[in-house]
C-alpha positions in Angstrom: 8.4 -7.9 -17.7 9.9 -4.6 -16.7 10.4 -1.3 -18.5 13.8 0.3 -18.8 14.3 4.0 -19.5 17.3 6.2 -20.5 18.2 6.9 -16.9 21.3 9.0 -17.7 19.3 11.3 -19.9 16.5 11.5 -17.4 18.7 12.4 -14.5 20.8 14.9 -16.5 17.6 16.6 -17.6 16.4 16.8 -14.0 19.7 18.2 -12.8 19.8 20.8 -15.6 16.3 21.9 -14.7 17.4 23.0 -11.2 18.4 26.5 -12.2 16.9 28.0 -9.1 19.1 26.1 -6.7 21.9 23.9 -8.3 22.7 24.8 -11.9 23.7 28.1 -13.6 25.4 31.3 -12.8 26.0 31.8 -9.1 25.0 28.1 -8.4 27.4 25.3 -7.2 27.0 23.2 -10.3 27.4 26.0 -12.8 27.9 23.9 -15.9 25.2 21.4 -15.1 25.1 17.7 -15.9 26.6 16.0 -19.0 26.8 12.5 -20.5 30.3 13.0 -21.9 33.3 14.6 -20.3 33.9 18.3 -21.0 37.2 19.0 -22.6 40.0 20.8 -20.8 40.4 21.6 -17.2 37.2 22.4 -15.3 36.9 26.2 -14.9 33.5 25.7 -13.2 31.8 22.7 -11.6 29.9 20.1 -13.6 28.6 16.6 -13.2 29.5 13.7 -15.5 26.8 11.0 -15.2 27.4 7.3 -15.6 24.9 4.5 -15.5 25.9 1.6 -13.2 24.3 -1.8 -13.2 20.6 -1.7 -12.3 17.5 -3.9 -12.6 13.8 -4.0 -12.8 12.6 -3.4 -9.3 9.5 -3.4 -7.1 8.1 -6.7 -8.4 5.9 -7.9 -11.2 2.9 -5.8 -10.3 5.0 -2.6 -10.4 7.9 -3.2 -12.8 10.0 0.0 -12.7 13.6 0.5 -13.5 16.0 0.8 -10.6 18.9 2.7 -12.1 22.1 3.4 -10.1 23.5 6.6 -11.4 27.0 7.8 -10.6 27.7 11.5 -10.7 31.4 12.5 -11.0 31.5 16.1 -9.8 34.4 18.0 -11.3 35.5 21.4 -10.4 38.4 23.9 -10.5 39.3 23.3 -6.9 38.6 20.5 -4.3 36.6 23.0 -2.3 34.4 24.0 -5.2 33.8 20.4 -6.3 33.0 19.5 -2.7 30.4 22.3 -2.4 28.8 21.2 -5.7 28.8 17.5 -4.7 27.1 18.3 -1.3 24.5 20.5 -3.1 23.8 17.6 -5.5 23.5 15.1 -2.7 21.1 17.4 -0.9 19.0 17.8 -4.1 18.7 14.0 -4.2 17.1 14.0 -0.8 14.2 16.1 -2.2 13.2 13.0 -4.3 12.4 10.9 -1.3 8.8 9.9 -1.8 7.5 12.4 -4.3 7.1 11.8 -8.1 9.3 14.0 -10.2 8.9 14.3 -14.0 12.2 13.8 -15.8 13.2 13.6 -19.5 11.4 10.6 -20.8 10.6 9.2 -17.3 9.1 9.8 -14.0 11.2 9.4 -10.9 9.1 7.6 -8.3 11.8 7.9 -5.5 15.5 8.1 -4.8 16.1 5.9 -1.8 18.0 8.1 0.7 19.8 5.0 2.0 21.2 4.3 -1.5 23.0 7.7 -1.7 26.7 7.2 -1.3 29.3 10.0 -1.2 30.4 12.6 -1.7 33.6 10.6 -2.0 36.9 12.3 -2.9 38.7 10.7 -5.9 41.8 12.5 -7.3 41.7 12.6 -11.1 44.1 13.8 -13.8 41.2 15.8 -15.2 40.9 17.8 -12.0 39.3 17.6 -8.6 36.5 15.0 -8.6 34.0 13.7 -6.1 31.5 10.9 -6.6 27.9 10.8 -5.5 25.9 7.6 -6.4 22.2 7.0 -5.9 19.5 4.5 -6.9 16.7 6.2 -9.0 13.4 4.3 -9.3 12.1 5.3 -12.7 9.0 4.7 -14.8 8.7 5.4 -18.5 6.8 8.6 -19.1 
């Protein structure tokens, strides 16, 4: 039997920890990652995370949670949102084959072939791009 984890919270914590490259003043995803939409028009870029259907993966001997996490990257302009979405997608590539502690979990890998996007999706809340990826997580 497998073990599921709070994948949204784990990924949000990891994203928000990337203050040297992705999140914070002067970084492409200034406002970080959130589990609920921010109110009002986006004055700076942020990610809204959503958990898509996943499963227990890698077999009975290694029952880890395969969580497909979708990041809606919002920004004040299409250009800013695109820059932030590309930076996030590139950050995902650093999780290919090395264990990464996250909030309540350990990320074993993000399969680079599972990354989709950035994909442009016009939205009434402002410019938005999607980046989805499969995170293979183990409870911490």
